[in-house]
Backbone bond lengths (Angstrom), bond angles and torsions (degrees), N, CA, C in turn:
res aa  C-N    CA-C-N  psi(-1)  N-CA   C-N-CA  omega(-1)  CA-C   N-CA-C  phi
1 M - - - 1.463 - - 1.530 110.95 -
2 A 1.369 115.70 -34.29 1.457 119.94 177.67 1.521 108.24 -165.07
3 E 1.348 115.93 157.47 1.452 121.69 180.00 1.528 109.98 -103.68
4 F 1.329 116.26 126.39 1.455 121.90 177.37 1.530 108.56 -134.95
5 S 1.331 116.24 165.31 1.455 120.86 -179.94 1.520 113.17 -94.25
6 T 1.341 117.00 -32.51 1.462 120.63 -172.79 1.523 113.32 -110.39
7 L 1.317 116.98 -1.90 1.459 120.76 179.68 1.518 108.91 -152.89
8 T 1.324 115.28 166.48 1.458 120.55 172.70 1.523 108.43 -120.04
9 L 1.302 116.22 145.56 1.453 122.55 177.87 1.516 107.91 -131.76
10 E 1.320 115.72 113.61 1.455 122.33 -176.86 1.518 109.05 -124.79
11 S 1.314 116.31 145.07 1.456 120.28 179.75 1.521 110.73 -130.64
12 D 1.311 114.63 128.06 1.457 122.59 168.16 1.512 105.16 -125.89
13 A 1.339 114.83 74.24 1.458 121.99 -169.65 1.537 111.07 -45.91
14 P 1.344 114.25 136.13 1.466 129.15 14.54 1.530 115.54 -93.37
15 I 1.328 118.64 17.14 1.465 121.51 -179.30 1.526 109.58 -116.96
16 A 1.329 116.55 134.18 1.463 122.32 174.22 1.522 108.52 -118.81
17 R 1.334 115.38 155.14 1.470 120.89 178.59 1.519 108.74 -127.69
18 L 1.340 114.89 121.81 1.454 122.28 177.42 1.530 106.51 -109.63
19 T 1.332 116.87 116.26 1.461 121.10 -173.70 1.519 110.58 -120.38
20 L 1.321 117.13 121.04 1.461 121.34 171.54 1.521 107.49 -63.62
21 N 1.319 117.59 129.43 1.458 119.59 -168.13 1.528 112.00 -132.61
22 R 1.328 114.60 59.32 1.467 121.46 170.02 1.529 107.55 -127.41
23 P 1.314 118.30 61.44 1.473 119.86 -172.05 1.514 113.66 -60.62
24 D 1.329 117.55 -29.19 1.466 120.10 179.50 1.514 111.75 -69.05
25 R 1.344 117.59 -18.36 1.462 123.42 177.50 1.525 111.24 -113.05
26 L 1.333 116.73 19.70 1.471 121.88 -175.73 1.527 110.82 51.78
27 N 1.341 115.09 35.68 1.467 122.47 177.00 1.529 112.67 56.13
28 A 1.335 115.85 36.24 1.460 119.95 176.72 1.526 110.01 -59.49
29 L 1.320 115.70 146.32 1.464 121.99 -171.86 1.529 109.85 -92.34
30 S 1.304 115.63 91.35 1.455 122.85 177.40 1.525 109.91 -80.06
31 R 1.317 115.66 174.31 1.467 119.92 176.02 1.527 110.33 -58.27
32 E 1.332 116.85 -43.26 1.465 119.83 179.28 1.527 111.17 -64.73
33 A 1.332 116.75 -41.45 1.463 119.92 -179.80 1.523 111.01 -63.54
34 L 1.326 117.10 -41.86 1.463 120.27 178.90 1.530 110.76 -63.74
35 A 1.328 116.41 -44.05 1.469 119.95 179.16 1.525 110.90 -62.98
36 E 1.344 116.88 -38.64 1.455 119.25 179.78 1.521 111.57 -71.88
37 L 1.328 117.91 -32.96 1.474 119.86 174.81 1.532 110.19 -63.21
38 I 1.315 116.12 -40.54 1.470 119.50 177.16 1.527 110.10 -61.87
39 A 1.331 116.90 -46.51 1.465 120.84 -179.28 1.528 111.00 -63.81
40 A 1.328 117.12 -41.03 1.464 120.57 179.56 1.518 110.69 -65.32
41 A 1.331 117.03 -41.28 1.469 120.47 178.73 1.525 110.90 -63.21
42 E 1.320 116.30 -40.72 1.467 119.43 178.28 1.523 110.71 -65.25
43 K 1.326 116.73 -38.44 1.463 120.16 178.28 1.524 110.15 -64.99
44 L 1.322 117.03 -41.67 1.462 120.70 178.20 1.527 111.21 -65.74
45 G 1.314 116.40 -29.96 1.459 120.11 177.30 1.517 112.72 -64.79
46 Q 1.337 116.14 -21.39 1.463 120.75 179.40 1.531 112.59 -97.79
47 A 1.325 116.29 -1.85 1.470 120.88 -175.77 1.525 109.49 -94.92
48 A 1.322 115.89 84.79 1.461 120.33 -175.69 1.521 112.65 -63.39
49 E 1.321 117.44 -20.76 1.459 120.29 -178.30 1.526 112.77 -79.25
50 V 1.353 117.97 -11.74 1.465 122.04 -177.09 1.527 109.89 -92.96
51 K 1.321 115.78 124.27 1.461 121.33 177.44 1.520 112.97 -101.06
52 V 1.329 116.93 -29.05 1.461 121.75 -175.25 1.526 109.17 -136.70
53 V 1.332 116.28 137.04 1.468 121.83 176.16 1.525 108.48 -121.71
54 I 1.319 116.66 122.27 1.459 122.01 174.09 1.530 108.15 -90.86
55 V 1.324 116.70 127.03 1.463 122.00 178.92 1.529 107.28 -110.13
56 A 1.326 117.20 119.47 1.460 121.41 -173.34 1.521 110.12 -140.64
57 G 1.331 115.68 177.53 1.460 121.66 177.47 1.515 110.86 -127.70
58 A 1.318 116.94 141.02 1.463 121.30 178.42 1.529 110.14 -82.38
59 G 1.328 115.73 152.80 1.456 120.07 175.20 1.504 113.62 80.01
60 R 1.337 116.47 -140.52 1.459 122.19 -169.17 1.517 114.75 -87.67
61 A 1.334 118.10 -4.21 1.460 118.97 -173.88 1.522 111.27 -148.99
62 F 1.320 115.02 154.35 1.461 120.69 167.81 1.527 107.17 -66.40
63 S 1.328 117.04 -59.54 1.466 120.54 173.79 1.524 109.90 -171.73
64 A 1.322 114.73 139.40 1.469 121.32 175.13 1.519 111.74 -82.23
65 G 1.331 118.37 5.80 1.456 121.30 174.76 1.520 113.63 86.49
66 F 1.307 114.68 -156.77 1.466 123.43 -176.47 1.523 110.94 -52.07
67 D 1.319 116.69 127.51 1.464 121.88 -179.98 1.516 108.73 -84.48
68 L 1.325 115.41 102.79 1.469 119.94 -174.89 1.517 112.76 -62.46
69 G 1.332 116.13 -27.55 1.453 118.89 -179.04 1.512 113.62 -98.72
70 G 1.319 116.79 6.15 1.454 120.04 -172.16 1.511 115.55 -93.64
71 F 1.344 117.59 6.45 1.457 118.93 -177.18 1.525 112.01 -112.52
72 G 1.310 117.71 -19.22 1.457 120.60 172.79 1.511 113.51 65.98
73 G 1.328 117.45 109.19 1.449 121.27 178.34 1.516 111.97 69.54
74 E 1.319 115.81 -154.24 1.460 122.10 -179.07 1.525 109.31 -81.27
75 P 1.354 118.29 115.21 1.460 119.53 -177.43 1.530 111.92 -69.54
76 T 1.307 115.74 152.69 1.452 121.50 176.52 1.524 109.42 -93.06
77 T 1.329 116.29 165.74 1.464 120.82 177.82 1.527 110.18 -59.33
78 G 1.334 117.06 -40.09 1.461 120.19 179.76 1.517 112.11 -63.37
79 Q 1.326 117.00 -38.85 1.463 119.98 177.85 1.518 110.99 -66.58
80 V 1.334 115.60 -44.72 1.463 120.44 -179.82 1.523 110.88 -61.90
81 D 1.323 116.93 -33.39 1.471 121.23 -177.41 1.522 113.07 -74.81
82 L 1.337 117.83 -8.86 1.468 120.50 -179.91 1.525 111.81 -58.05
83 G 1.326 117.94 -36.52 1.460 120.52 -178.36 1.515 112.56 -63.84
84 R 1.326 116.47 -42.33 1.468 119.55 176.41 1.518 110.90 -63.11
85 R 1.320 116.10 -43.27 1.464 119.40 179.49 1.520 110.84 -63.53
86 M 1.334 116.73 -36.33 1.463 120.28 177.07 1.523 110.88 -62.80
87 A 1.340 116.75 -49.60 1.462 120.04 -178.08 1.529 110.84 -62.17
88 D 1.332 116.81 -41.00 1.473 119.85 178.12 1.529 110.82 -64.67
89 A 1.333 117.40 -38.94 1.469 120.92 -179.09 1.524 111.12 -66.43
90 V 1.336 116.78 -41.56 1.467 119.82 178.13 1.524 110.42 -65.52
91 T 1.329 117.05 -42.65 1.461 120.73 177.41 1.518 111.48 -58.68
92 A 1.337 116.42 -36.41 1.467 121.30 -174.51 1.525 113.73 -80.07
93 I 1.337 118.94 -6.78 1.467 119.62 177.11 1.526 108.77 -58.15
94 P 1.328 119.73 125.42 1.465 120.50 -176.81 1.529 113.66 -64.87
95 A 1.322 116.98 -32.86 1.464 121.02 179.43 1.526 110.26 -68.58
96 I 1.330 116.07 161.82 1.456 121.11 175.15 1.530 108.45 -75.22
97 T 1.323 117.16 127.05 1.462 121.53 -178.90 1.527 109.43 -101.94
98 V 1.326 115.47 132.33 1.466 122.00 -179.48 1.521 107.86 -121.08
99 A 1.322 117.73 115.09 1.458 121.61 177.37 1.523 109.21 -84.38
100 A 1.341 116.16 125.72 1.466 122.85 175.47 1.520 106.52 -106.05
101 I 1.326 117.46 105.81 1.460 122.50 -166.11 1.529 110.11 -110.44
102 H 1.338 115.88 132.79 1.463 119.49 177.07 1.520 109.55 -148.86
103 G 1.310 116.72 164.73 1.452 120.73 176.42 1.514 111.70 67.92
104 H 1.334 116.73 -116.05 1.453 122.71 178.18 1.528 109.75 -106.95
105 C 1.332 114.64 140.44 1.470 121.59 171.61 1.519 105.17 -135.03
106 V 1.332 116.08 103.17 1.457 121.07 -165.08 1.525 110.92 -126.00
107 G 1.330 116.05 136.02 1.455 122.59 169.88 1.513 113.98 53.52
108 G 1.340 115.71 -113.21 1.462 120.24 -179.25 1.509 113.27 -59.98
109 A 1.333 117.73 -25.51 1.461 120.40 176.81 1.517 111.00 -69.07
110 V 1.345 117.44 -31.21 1.463 120.45 174.21 1.524 109.45 -64.93
111 V 1.330 116.32 -38.78 1.470 120.09 176.71 1.534 110.36 -64.64
112 L 1.335 116.67 -43.21 1.464 119.96 176.97 1.529 110.41 -59.16
113 A 1.322 117.18 -45.51 1.467 120.17 178.43 1.525 110.84 -62.04
114 A 1.336 116.74 -40.62 1.464 120.68 179.70 1.518 111.73 -64.90
115 A 1.327 117.78 -26.48 1.459 121.62 178.09 1.524 112.25 -74.19
116 C 1.340 116.77 -14.73 1.468 121.02 178.56 1.522 110.29 -84.72
117 D 1.320 116.51 157.56 1.465 121.13 -175.17 1.522 112.70 -76.61
118 I 1.318 117.26 -40.11 1.453 123.05 -176.42 1.517 107.81 -132.48
119 R 1.349 116.52 141.06 1.459 120.51 -176.35 1.528 110.25 -128.99
120 V 1.329 115.08 126.46 1.467 122.71 177.81 1.524 106.96 -124.55
121 A 1.325 117.46 133.39 1.463 120.26 -177.30 1.514 111.24 -128.80
122 A 1.326 115.25 148.92 1.457 121.85 170.70 1.528 108.60 -71.11
123 A 1.322 116.09 149.66 1.460 121.51 -170.77 1.523 113.52 -59.31
124 R 1.329 117.38 -34.09 1.463 119.82 -175.62 1.530 113.47 -92.40
125 T 1.318 117.29 11.82 1.470 120.41 177.28 1.521 110.43 -62.29
126 R 1.331 115.42 139.51 1.461 121.42 175.23 1.522 109.13 -115.95
127 F 1.319 114.86 130.24 1.455 122.11 179.99 1.531 109.27 -109.18
128 A 1.322 116.64 150.56 1.461 121.75 173.72 1.517 108.91 -161.07
129 I 1.329 115.37 150.60 1.465 122.24 176.64 1.529 106.19 -127.91
130 P 1.348 118.30 81.82 1.469 122.02 -169.28 1.517 115.34 -90.84
131 E 1.315 117.78 13.92 1.469 119.58 -170.36 1.535 113.31 -56.16
132 I 1.328 117.88 -44.41 1.467 118.46 -177.12 1.520 110.87 -64.25
133 D 1.337 117.53 -38.04 1.462 119.67 173.92 1.529 111.37 -62.89
134 L 1.332 116.29 -26.22 1.464 121.51 178.31 1.523 112.42 -83.08
135 G 1.343 115.45 -3.65 1.455 119.06 179.48 1.508 114.15 80.43
136 I 1.336 117.16 21.58 1.464 121.31 178.20 1.533 108.72 -134.19
137 P 1.342 118.14 156.82 1.460 119.99 176.05 1.523 110.83 -79.13
138 L 1.319 116.24 157.98 1.459 119.11 169.72 1.525 107.15 -72.85
139 A 1.311 116.19 112.80 1.459 121.54 -174.97 1.533 109.61 -108.91
140 W 1.318 115.92 -152.07 1.461 123.76 175.79 1.538 112.30 63.16
141 G 1.342 117.75 24.06 1.464 119.38 -175.71 1.509 112.27 71.86
142 G 1.331 117.12 18.68 1.455 121.08 -174.80 1.514 113.68 -67.08
143 I 1.330 117.92 -37.80 1.462 119.96 -176.28 1.529 111.70 -62.37
144 P 1.345 120.36 -56.53 1.467 117.92 179.78 1.522 113.06 -62.12
145 R 1.332 117.50 -33.34 1.463 119.30 178.94 1.527 111.04 -65.22
146 L 1.329 116.55 -41.32 1.454 119.03 179.83 1.527 111.96 -73.66
147 V 1.330 117.11 -36.11 1.469 119.04 176.35 1.522 110.16 -60.82
148 R 1.321 117.41 -37.60 1.464 121.03 176.12 1.525 111.42 -56.61
149 E 1.325 115.27 -44.58 1.464 120.53 -171.60 1.526 112.70 -88.04
150 L 1.330 117.08 -38.59 1.464 121.49 -170.89 1.514 114.16 -106.26
151 G 1.338 117.20 -19.03 1.455 120.54 -171.15 1.519 110.35 87.70
152 P 1.332 117.48 161.25 1.459 121.05 -174.07 1.525 114.29 -68.00
153 A 1.339 118.50 -39.20 1.467 120.08 -175.01 1.523 111.55 -65.42
154 L 1.334 117.65 -48.20 1.461 119.95 -178.47 1.526 110.77 -70.78
155 T 1.331 117.63 -35.32 1.465 119.73 175.42 1.521 110.46 -58.95
156 K 1.331 116.15 -45.76 1.461 119.08 178.04 1.529 111.01 -59.33
157 E 1.324 116.89 -46.95 1.460 119.57 -178.02 1.527 111.75 -60.29
158 L 1.322 116.94 -51.26 1.464 120.25 -174.47 1.525 111.93 -67.63
159 V 1.330 116.85 -37.88 1.465 119.72 -179.11 1.527 111.07 -75.78
160 L 1.329 117.71 -38.31 1.462 120.28 -176.74 1.525 112.67 -78.31
161 T 1.328 117.47 -37.76 1.470 119.30 -178.54 1.520 112.42 -85.82
162 C 1.334 117.26 -23.94 1.471 122.49 -178.28 1.536 112.24 64.69
163 R 1.321 118.25 16.58 1.462 119.38 -177.31 1.529 110.59 -72.44
164 P 1.326 117.51 144.64 1.469 119.67 175.37 1.520 110.93 -70.89
165 F 1.324 116.20 157.86 1.459 119.97 176.38 1.524 109.23 -144.08
166 T 1.314 114.93 157.09 1.458 121.46 -172.19 1.523 111.39 -91.00
167 A 1.310 115.44 168.38 1.461 120.62 174.35 1.524 110.67 -62.42
168 E 1.321 116.60 -36.65 1.468 120.21 179.12 1.521 110.92 -61.63
169 E 1.339 117.25 -44.57 1.461 119.90 177.58 1.522 110.85 -67.01
170 A 1.324 117.18 -38.86 1.466 120.57 179.54 1.526 111.04 -61.99
171 Q 1.330 116.86 -37.78 1.459 119.68 177.36 1.526 111.01 -70.76
172 A 1.341 116.52 -42.83 1.459 119.98 178.86 1.528 111.37 -61.77
173 S 1.333 115.80 -28.52 1.465 120.97 179.40 1.528 112.57 -87.39
174 R 1.319 116.24 1.08 1.474 124.77 176.50 1.521 113.10 74.68
175 F 1.346 117.06 16.14 1.458 118.80 173.10 1.523 110.81 -76.38
176 L 1.318 116.50 -33.97 1.461 122.06 179.57 1.522 110.96 -105.47
177 N 1.334 115.22 141.98 1.460 119.74 173.14 1.516 111.76 -78.13
178 R 1.340 115.58 -39.72 1.452 120.40 -176.98 1.521 110.26 -145.72
179 V 1.346 115.30 150.02 1.456 122.64 167.63 1.522 106.96 -121.53
180 V 1.321 116.57 130.09 1.459 120.90 -175.58 1.524 109.58 -128.79
181 A 1.328 116.16 164.66 1.465 120.27 176.86 1.522 109.82 -58.15
182 D 1.321 115.96 145.30 1.467 120.77 -175.58 1.528 112.45 -54.52
183 D 1.319 116.73 -42.32 1.466 119.52 -176.98 1.519 113.22 -82.54
184 E 1.339 116.54 1.53 1.461 120.61 179.58 1.528 112.51 -109.57
185 L 1.340 117.11 0.53 1.465 119.40 -172.37 1.519 112.32 -58.22
186 R 1.327 117.90 -52.77 1.459 119.89 -176.86 1.528 110.60 -62.11
187 K 1.318 117.19 -44.53 1.460 120.99 -179.66 1.522 110.85 -59.59
188 E 1.336 117.31 -46.10 1.466 120.92 -177.66 1.526 111.29 -67.00
189 V 1.326 116.57 -41.09 1.465 119.29 -179.44 1.523 110.64 -69.07
190 D 1.322 117.36 -40.43 1.468 120.24 177.14 1.517 111.31 -60.71
191 A 1.338 116.55 -40.09 1.469 120.38 179.65 1.525 110.44 -66.65
192 L 1.317 116.66 -41.40 1.466 120.56 177.76 1.522 110.59 -63.37
193 A 1.321 116.77 -44.37 1.461 120.79 179.33 1.520 111.20 -61.64
194 S 1.315 116.99 -41.02 1.472 120.85 178.99 1.522 111.12 -64.30
195 A 1.347 116.32 -40.33 1.464 119.94 178.76 1.527 110.79 -63.62
196 L 1.318 116.56 -42.74 1.462 119.80 178.33 1.524 111.58 -66.65
197 A 1.322 116.05 -40.44 1.464 120.40 -176.78 1.518 112.80 -68.28
198 S 1.321 117.26 -16.92 1.467 120.37 178.93 1.523 111.96 -77.96
199 K 1.314 117.58 -7.32 1.459 121.43 -174.66 1.528 111.38 -97.04
200 S 1.321 115.66 169.22 1.459 122.55 -178.46 1.523 111.31 -61.44
201 R 1.324 116.31 126.46 1.461 120.70 177.31 1.527 110.57 -58.59
202 L 1.312 116.59 -43.26 1.464 120.93 -179.04 1.521 110.92 -58.99
203 L 1.328 117.06 -46.78 1.455 119.97 -176.69 1.524 111.95 -72.03
204 L 1.313 117.59 -35.03 1.457 119.79 174.29 1.524 110.31 -59.91
205 T 1.333 116.42 -48.64 1.459 121.29 -177.06 1.522 111.51 -66.14
206 Q 1.334 116.55 -44.81 1.461 120.11 -179.63 1.522 111.57 -61.45
207 T 1.328 116.17 -44.34 1.465 120.17 -178.87 1.522 110.75 -64.16
208 K 1.322 116.44 -44.50 1.464 119.99 177.47 1.529 110.55 -58.54
209 Q 1.307 117.35 -46.22 1.458 121.14 -178.35 1.526 111.87 -62.71
210 L 1.323 117.13 -40.31 1.466 120.71 -179.50 1.527 110.94 -66.68
211 I 1.315 116.64 -43.83 1.465 119.80 179.48 1.523 110.79 -66.23
212 D 1.330 116.84 -44.11 1.459 120.08 179.77 1.529 111.43 -62.71
213 A 1.331 116.69 -38.31 1.466 120.21 178.94 1.525 110.59 -65.04
214 A 1.337 116.62 -41.20 1.462 120.29 178.91 1.526 110.70 -63.55
215 M 1.341 117.11 -42.06 1.449 120.63 179.80 1.521 111.51 -68.98
216 E 1.318 117.40 -36.24 1.457 120.57 179.08 1.520 110.83 -66.61
217 D 1.345 116.79 -35.80 1.465 120.18 176.34 1.520 111.01 -63.35
218 A 1.343 116.10 -38.57 1.463 120.32 -176.70 1.523 112.37 -80.54
219 Y 1.344 116.52 -42.18 1.465 121.36 -175.57 1.529 108.45 -136.93
220 S 1.316 115.82 81.46 1.462 120.22 -173.12 1.523 112.35 -70.05
221 T 1.331 115.47 140.58 1.461 121.45 170.11 1.529 110.76 -97.54
222 G 1.325 116.38 10.96 1.460 120.80 -173.19 1.518 114.79 -63.70
223 Q 1.338 117.27 -23.08 1.462 120.23 179.45 1.528 112.70 -97.48
224 S 1.335 116.41 8.36 1.463 119.34 -174.51 1.520 113.81 -67.62
225 F 1.332 117.01 -14.82 1.463 119.11 175.83 1.523 110.64 -61.71
226 R 1.340 116.80 -21.30 1.461 120.71 178.19 1.529 112.45 -73.94
227 D 1.338 117.19 -14.43 1.459 120.91 -179.71 1.524 111.72 -58.22
228 A 1.327 116.54 -36.03 1.462 119.83 -178.65 1.526 110.90 -63.21
229 D 1.339 116.70 -38.71 1.465 119.71 177.80 1.523 110.64 -65.68
230 A 1.343 116.68 -40.67 1.464 120.15 178.00 1.522 110.80 -63.17
231 M 1.326 115.99 -39.64 1.462 120.11 178.12 1.529 110.98 -63.39
232 M 1.318 117.27 -45.73 1.458 120.51 -178.89 1.525 110.87 -63.43
233 T 1.334 117.45 -37.47 1.459 120.91 177.21 1.520 110.60 -62.32
234 A 1.343 116.35 -43.90 1.468 120.86 179.72 1.519 111.27 -64.26
235 L 1.324 116.93 -37.57 1.464 120.10 -179.02 1.532 112.14 -66.42
236 R 1.338 116.41 -19.11 1.465 120.47 179.50 1.528 112.21 -99.86
237 D 1.334 116.76 -5.41 1.454 121.40 -176.62 1.530 109.90 -87.27
238 E 1.347 117.17 124.76 1.463 120.39 -172.72 1.531 112.11 -64.49
239 E 1.328 118.48 -39.99 1.464 119.78 179.78 1.523 110.70 -64.51
240 S 1.320 116.67 -39.63 1.457 120.94 177.55 1.524 111.03 -66.71
241 R 1.318 116.66 -40.00 1.467 120.54 178.77 1.524 110.68 -65.55
242 A 1.337 117.04 -36.71 1.457 120.41 177.16 1.524 110.76 -65.50
243 A 1.341 116.50 -39.62 1.467 120.16 177.05 1.518 110.58 -61.43
244 S 1.325 116.51 -40.31 1.462 120.73 178.53 1.526 110.88 -62.62
245 R 1.327 116.56 -43.36 1.469 119.61 179.91 1.526 111.28 -62.91
246 R 1.338 116.99 -41.75 1.464 120.08 179.19 1.526 111.08 -63.15
247 Y 1.326 115.68 -41.52 1.465 119.74 -179.51 1.528 110.49 -63.55
248 L 1.320 116.31 -46.34 1.470 119.97 -178.14 1.518 111.43 -67.78
249 E 1.333 117.54 -36.60 1.454 120.18 176.86 1.528 110.84 -65.30
250 G 1.339 116.42 -38.61 1.468 120.54 177.78 1.511 111.72 -64.77
251 R 1.328 116.41 -39.07 1.471 119.52 177.28 1.510 111.28 -66.33
252 A 1.330 116.67 -38.76 1.455 120.33 -179.73 1.527 111.16 -63.82
253 V 1.351 116.83 -34.72 1.451 120.62 -179.96 1.521 111.93 -80.12
254 G 1.358 115.58 -46.26 1.465 119.74 -172.72 1.498 114.58 -96.09
255 G 1.355 117.69 -15.51 1.458 120.15 -176.67 1.517 111.12 72.79
256 R 1.365 115.74 178.96 1.464 119.89 -179.28 1.520 108.84 -85.25
């Protein structure tokens, strides 16, 4: 359907598959990957024949989240804002988006999953939102998106403590629609996509729009453009920068 460097986009209408394709980096979301996700989402927005889009990751993980080394030097506000634009672009895809999650789903990848309409995860998936330990805020419109799905109390806990959580807890918290056996993920997601694709395109789109409008009224992402300013402030804050160094040093010693 289109050629990209960090992802693949394939269509067998009425179903398309968008796959993050940096397996050697656990599909970390670099500046290029974010820009290509935006471009792919815009392309899917023009594909009237597509009713369902499966969003997945190649290799061992859905995505390790924000690529700390993928911005080179001191990032600009425009670069930092790419994540918000990515999440908004994925949300705006007219087709129903189904996230197929496995391995690791970390930080910005949780935001990407939250931008999808339906989420299915393999049983051994591990989730984490480590941004505060990294010395940065959870940006990309992540806070209102997670409050929508998890409620304010659990969002505060997971974002503030940065503790990992399992697919079972994510489902119990209503972030996930389904948890399936690891070796059944593709089969289950394909079956779900086929069931959705058998339905009226008009009714799928209308229902999605009505639900999204109701959620936007309750928990608006309209102010998320301010996230980039918060991120830039954190990047200049010495205590936050020290937290980032400690986190990265711990990863270097203990690994992922």
